[in-house]
Each structure stands twice: as structure tokens, then as C-alpha cells.
TORKOL-4160 file (C-alpha; in steps of 0.2 Angstrom, whole numbers, padded with zeros to 4 digits, m for minus):
185
<pt num="1" X="m0125" Y="0071" Z="m0126"/>
<pt num="2" X="m0113" Y="0060" Z="m0119"/>
<pt num="3" X="m0115" Y="0041" Z="m0124"/>
<pt num="4" X="m0120" Y="0027" Z="m0112"/>
<pt num="5" X="m0108" Y="0017" Z="m0104"/>
<pt num="6" X="m0112" Y="m0002" Z="m0106"/>
<pt num="7" X="m0096" Y="m0009" Z="m0106"/>
<pt num="8" X="m0079" Y="m0010" Z="m0097"/>
<pt num="9" X="m0074" Y="0011" Z="m0096"/>
<pt num="10" X="m0055" Y="0003" Z="m0095"/>
<pt num="11" X="m0057" Y="m0007" Z="m0112"/>
<pt num="12" X="m0067" Y="0008" Z="m0121"/>
<pt num="13" X="m0052" Y="0020" Z="m0116"/>
<pt num="14" X="m0041" Y="0006" Z="m0124"/>
<pt num="15" X="m0051" Y="0005" Z="m0140"/>
<pt num="16" X="m0052" Y="0025" Z="m0141"/>
<pt num="17" X="m0033" Y="0026" Z="m0139"/>
<pt num="18" X="m0033" Y="0014" Z="m0154"/>
<pt num="19" X="m0045" Y="0023" Z="m0163"/>
<pt num="20" X="m0034" Y="0040" Z="m0162"/>
<pt num="21" X="m0020" Y="0030" Z="m0168"/>
<pt num="22" X="m0010" Y="0030" Z="m0150"/>
<pt num="23" X="m0009" Y="0009" Z="m0154"/>
<pt num="24" X="0010" Y="0010" Z="m0148"/>
<pt num="25" X="0005" Y="0017" Z="m0129"/>
<pt num="26" X="m0012" Y="0009" Z="m0130"/>
<pt num="27" X="m0005" Y="m0008" Z="m0119"/>
<pt num="28" X="0002" Y="0004" Z="m0107"/>
<pt num="29" X="m0012" Y="0015" Z="m0107"/>
<pt num="30" X="m0023" Y="0000" Z="m0101"/>
<pt num="31" X="m0011" Y="m0006" Z="m0092"/>
<pt num="32" X="m0010" Y="0010" Z="m0079"/>
<pt num="33" X="m0027" Y="0013" Z="m0080"/>
<pt num="34" X="m0030" Y="m0005" Z="m0073"/>
<pt num="35" X="m0018" Y="m0005" Z="m0060"/>
<pt num="36" X="m0025" Y="0013" Z="m0054"/>
<pt num="37" X="m0044" Y="0008" Z="m0053"/>
<pt num="38" X="m0038" Y="m0012" Z="m0043"/>
<pt num="39" X="m0028" Y="0002" Z="m0031"/>
<pt num="40" X="m0045" Y="0011" Z="m0030"/>
<pt num="41" X="m0056" Y="m0006" Z="m0027"/>
<pt num="42" X="m0043" Y="m0013" Z="m0015"/>
<pt num="43" X="m0040" Y="0003" Z="m0003"/>
<pt num="44" X="m0060" Y="0006" Z="m0004"/>
<pt num="45" X="m0062" Y="m0015" Z="0001"/>
<pt num="46" X="m0050" Y="m0011" Z="0014"/>
<pt num="47" X="m0058" Y="0004" Z="0023"/>
<pt num="48" X="m0073" Y="m0006" Z="0022"/>
<pt num="49" X="m0066" Y="m0020" Z="0032"/>
<pt num="50" X="m0057" Y="m0008" Z="0044"/>
<pt num="51" X="m0072" Y="0005" Z="0048"/>
<pt num="52" X="m0078" Y="m0007" Z="0061"/>
<pt num="53" X="m0062" Y="m0006" Z="0071"/>
<pt num="54" X="m0062" Y="0013" Z="0068"/>
<pt num="55" X="m0047" Y="0012" Z="0057"/>
<pt num="56" X="m0042" Y="0018" Z="0039"/>
<pt num="57" X="m0030" Y="0008" Z="0030"/>
<pt num="58" X="m0016" Y="0022" Z="0030"/>
<pt num="59" X="m0020" Y="0021" Z="0050"/>
<pt num="60" X="m0017" Y="0003" Z="0049"/>
<pt num="61" X="m0001" Y="0001" Z="0041"/>
<pt num="62" X="0005" Y="0015" Z="0055"/>
<pt num="63" X="0000" Y="0004" Z="0068"/>
<pt num="64" X="0009" Y="m0012" Z="0061"/>
<pt num="65" X="0023" Y="m0005" Z="0058"/>
<pt num="66" X="0024" Y="0001" Z="0078"/>
<pt num="67" X="0016" Y="m0019" Z="0082"/>
<pt num="68" X="0030" Y="m0025" Z="0075"/>
<pt num="69" X="0045" Y="m0013" Z="0084"/>
<pt num="70" X="0045" Y="m0017" Z="0103"/>
<pt num="71" X="0053" Y="0000" Z="0105"/>
<pt num="72" X="0047" Y="0018" Z="0102"/>
<pt num="73" X="0052" Y="0025" Z="0085"/>
<pt num="74" X="0055" Y="0040" Z="0077"/>
<pt num="75" X="0042" Y="0048" Z="0066"/>
<pt num="76" X="0055" Y="0048" Z="0053"/>
<pt num="77" X="0058" Y="0031" Z="0055"/>
<pt num="78" X="0037" Y="0028" Z="0050"/>
<pt num="79" X="0039" Y="0041" Z="0035"/>
<pt num="80" X="0053" Y="0030" Z="0026"/>
<pt num="81" X="0045" Y="0013" Z="0033"/>
<pt num="82" X="0028" Y="0020" Z="0023"/>
<pt num="83" X="0035" Y="0030" Z="0010"/>
<pt num="84" X="0024" Y="0044" Z="0017"/>
<pt num="85" X="0028" Y="0062" Z="0018"/>
<pt num="86" X="0033" Y="0069" Z="0038"/>
<pt num="87" X="0015" Y="0079" Z="0036"/>
<pt num="88" X="0006" Y="0063" Z="0032"/>
<pt num="89" X="0014" Y="0053" Z="0047"/>
<pt num="90" X="0011" Y="0068" Z="0058"/>
<pt num="91" X="m0009" Y="0069" Z="0053"/>
<pt num="92" X="m0009" Y="0050" Z="0056"/>
<pt num="93" X="m0002" Y="0050" Z="0072"/>
<pt num="94" X="m0011" Y="0065" Z="0078"/>
<pt num="95" X="m0028" Y="0052" Z="0075"/>
<pt num="96" X="m0019" Y="0037" Z="0081"/>
<pt num="97" X="m0017" Y="0046" Z="0098"/>
<pt num="98" X="m0033" Y="0054" Z="0099"/>
<pt num="99" X="m0041" Y="0037" Z="0097"/>
<pt num="100" X="m0028" Y="0030" Z="0112"/>
<pt num="101" X="m0019" Y="0017" Z="0101"/>
<pt num="102" X="m0002" Y="0025" Z="0100"/>
<pt num="103" X="0008" Y="0038" Z="0111"/>
<pt num="104" X="0019" Y="0053" Z="0106"/>
<pt num="105" X="0035" Y="0054" Z="0117"/>
<pt num="106" X="0053" Y="0062" Z="0117"/>
<pt num="107" X="0066" Y="0055" Z="0111"/>
<pt num="108" X="0079" Y="0052" Z="0128"/>
<pt num="109" X="0093" Y="0060" Z="0122"/>
<pt num="110" X="0087" Y="0070" Z="0105"/>
<pt num="111" X="0074" Y="0083" Z="0109"/>
<pt num="112" X="0072" Y="0086" Z="0090"/>
<pt num="113" X="0067" Y="0067" Z="0088"/>
<pt num="114" X="0048" Y="0063" Z="0092"/>
<pt num="115" X="0045" Y="0045" Z="0096"/>
<pt num="116" X="0028" Y="0036" Z="0093"/>
<pt num="117" X="0024" Y="0018" Z="0103"/>
<pt num="118" X="0008" Y="0006" Z="0101"/>
<pt num="119" X="m0002" Y="0006" Z="0116"/>
<pt num="120" X="m0009" Y="m0010" Z="0123"/>
<pt num="121" X="m0027" Y="m0004" Z="0115"/>
<pt num="122" X="m0019" Y="m0002" Z="0099"/>
<pt num="123" X="m0009" Y="m0017" Z="0100"/>
<pt num="124" X="m0028" Y="m0027" Z="0102"/>
<pt num="125" X="m0034" Y="m0015" Z="0088"/>
<pt num="126" X="m0020" Y="m0020" Z="0077"/>
<pt num="127" X="m0023" Y="m0039" Z="0080"/>
<pt num="128" X="m0040" Y="m0039" Z="0076"/>
<pt num="129" X="m0039" Y="m0029" Z="0059"/>
<pt num="130" X="m0025" Y="m0040" Z="0052"/>
<pt num="131" X="m0037" Y="m0054" Z="0057"/>
<pt num="132" X="m0051" Y="m0046" Z="0047"/>
<pt num="133" X="m0037" Y="m0041" Z="0032"/>
<pt num="134" X="m0031" Y="m0059" Z="0034"/>
<pt num="135" X="m0049" Y="m0066" Z="0030"/>
<pt num="136" X="m0058" Y="m0052" Z="0021"/>
<pt num="137" X="m0045" Y="m0047" Z="0007"/>
<pt num="138" X="m0027" Y="m0054" Z="0008"/>
<pt num="139" X="m0035" Y="m0073" Z="0006"/>
<pt num="140" X="m0049" Y="m0066" Z="m0006"/>
<pt num="141" X="m0040" Y="m0057" Z="m0022"/>
<pt num="142" X="m0047" Y="m0070" Z="m0034"/>
<pt num="143" X="m0030" Y="m0076" Z="m0040"/>
<pt num="144" X="m0018" Y="m0091" Z="m0036"/>
<pt num="145" X="m0005" Y="m0091" Z="m0026"/>
<pt num="146" X="0007" Y="m0092" Z="m0042"/>
<pt num="147" X="m0004" Y="m0079" Z="m0051"/>
<pt num="148" X="m0001" Y="m0067" Z="m0035"/>
<pt num="149" X="0017" Y="m0071" Z="m0033"/>
<pt num="150" X="0019" Y="m0066" Z="m0053"/>
<pt num="151" X="0009" Y="m0051" Z="m0049"/>
<pt num="152" X="0021" Y="m0048" Z="m0035"/>
<pt num="153" X="0036" Y="m0050" Z="m0047"/>
<pt num="154" X="0031" Y="m0039" Z="m0061"/>
<pt num="155" X="0024" Y="m0025" Z="m0047"/>
<pt num="156" X="0044" Y="m0027" Z="m0042"/>
<pt num="157" X="0051" Y="m0024" Z="m0059"/>
<pt num="158" X="0040" Y="m0009" Z="m0060"/>
<pt num="159" X="0045" Y="m0002" Z="m0045"/>
<pt num="160" X="0064" Y="m0006" Z="m0047"/>
<pt num="161" X="0061" Y="0001" Z="m0065"/>
<pt num="162" X="0055" Y="0018" Z="m0056"/>
<pt num="163" X="0069" Y="0016" Z="m0045"/>
<pt num="164" X="0059" Y="0011" Z="m0031"/>
<pt num="165" X="0066" Y="m0003" Z="m0025"/>
<pt num="166" X="0085" Y="m0010" Z="m0021"/>
<pt num="167" X="0096" Y="m0016" Z="m0036"/>
<pt num="168" X="0092" Y="m0035" Z="m0033"/>
<pt num="169" X="0074" Y="m0031" Z="m0032"/>
<pt num="170" X="0070" Y="m0038" Z="m0017"/>
<pt num="171" X="0062" Y="m0052" Z="m0011"/>
<pt num="172" X="0045" Y="m0061" Z="m0015"/>
<pt num="173" X="0034" Y="m0067" Z="m0002"/>
<pt num="174" X="0043" Y="m0083" Z="0001"/>
<pt num="175" X="0060" Y="m0074" Z="0005"/>
<pt num="176" X="0066" Y="m0078" Z="m0014"/>
<pt num="177" X="0076" Y="m0064" Z="m0021"/>
<pt num="178" X="0066" Y="m0059" Z="m0037"/>
<pt num="179" X="0075" Y="m0056" Z="m0051"/>
<pt num="180" X="0072" Y="m0040" Z="m0060"/>
<pt num="181" X="0074" Y="m0038" Z="m0080"/>
<pt num="182" X="0087" Y="m0026" Z="m0086"/>
<pt num="183" X="0080" Y="m0017" Z="m0099"/>
<pt num="184" X="0088" Y="m0017" Z="m0118"/>
<pt num="185" X="0084" Y="0001" Z="m0122"/>
């Protein structure tokens, strides 16, 4: 019969790692597991906040890219900007088009390229979604500004280690360059 879990499962996993003799990887395991759990919590909260405006966080992200681009953009641009596979972008575009939040158009000079442009309805919906997320999620992380910036810097370092950011590490929320610590390994 399984043990009754009356404590934090992530801490329990850490204790199991140590008990099995994997102390050298226990901190990395708990860091990854904690980060993935926070991701699950954030996605669930974002989707809950966006449900009344008939959006998922993934569809919101597409609309935000389009919202800040005056012109129609190629679907390939959306895939790069959102770091998604082209098929995923196409699926999101299909859903948003059915909702009337964007329009798909042919490129005027390249028939191979499909463009997406936000509609007036999509623009209004995006403004509402941004207001909701700003007030109910982005400002409610339970962290100080300093902690939030430190977390972003740590994430930038991790992303750089995995080849996901420019050499300089990019910029933080204030536009300041993020230093990327060089590994000594």
C-alpha cells in the first residue's frame, strides 16, 4: 500500500534522493522539480484568469505578439518569437481565427508565406487579457521586486547554459544587460 503523503512531495523526493546515495544530484533534482511544479501552477493560474475572456495562455501569447506589431506577421515569425513548432502555431492561429481575434492573409509578394493580423476584436480582447494578467498574476507572484529580478537573472543564466539566449545574456525587466556567469567546468 502506498505511503500517505502528508508533506511536500518535492521535499520527500529530495530526501529519497539523499537516502539512495544521490546527494550529488539531489539539489539539481529538487531545483528542476520545483521549477516544473511552479510552471504548472503558473500555467493553471494564467489559464484560469484568461478563461473568462475565452483565451488560453498560449493563445494570449500569440495575440500579444500581434498586438505589438502594427502590420501582419508571417506565421514563421510567430513560431520564432514564441519558440514554438510551426504546427503548434498553425493550431493556435486556427483557434484564434475561429474566435474572430485574428485574420489570416496571403503575403502580397510571396505566395508561400501566410500572414496573421490581429482584428479589432482581438485587439480589445488582448487589452482585457493584459489587464487581467497584470492585476491577477504578474503583480501577485509573492516575491519582492528584488527577488523577481534575481529569479529572472538566474533563469537567464540557466537559459544561456542551454543555448537559449544571446551571448550577452539579454536584458532584465529594466532593460539592463544581464551578466552571464561563465562556467568554470
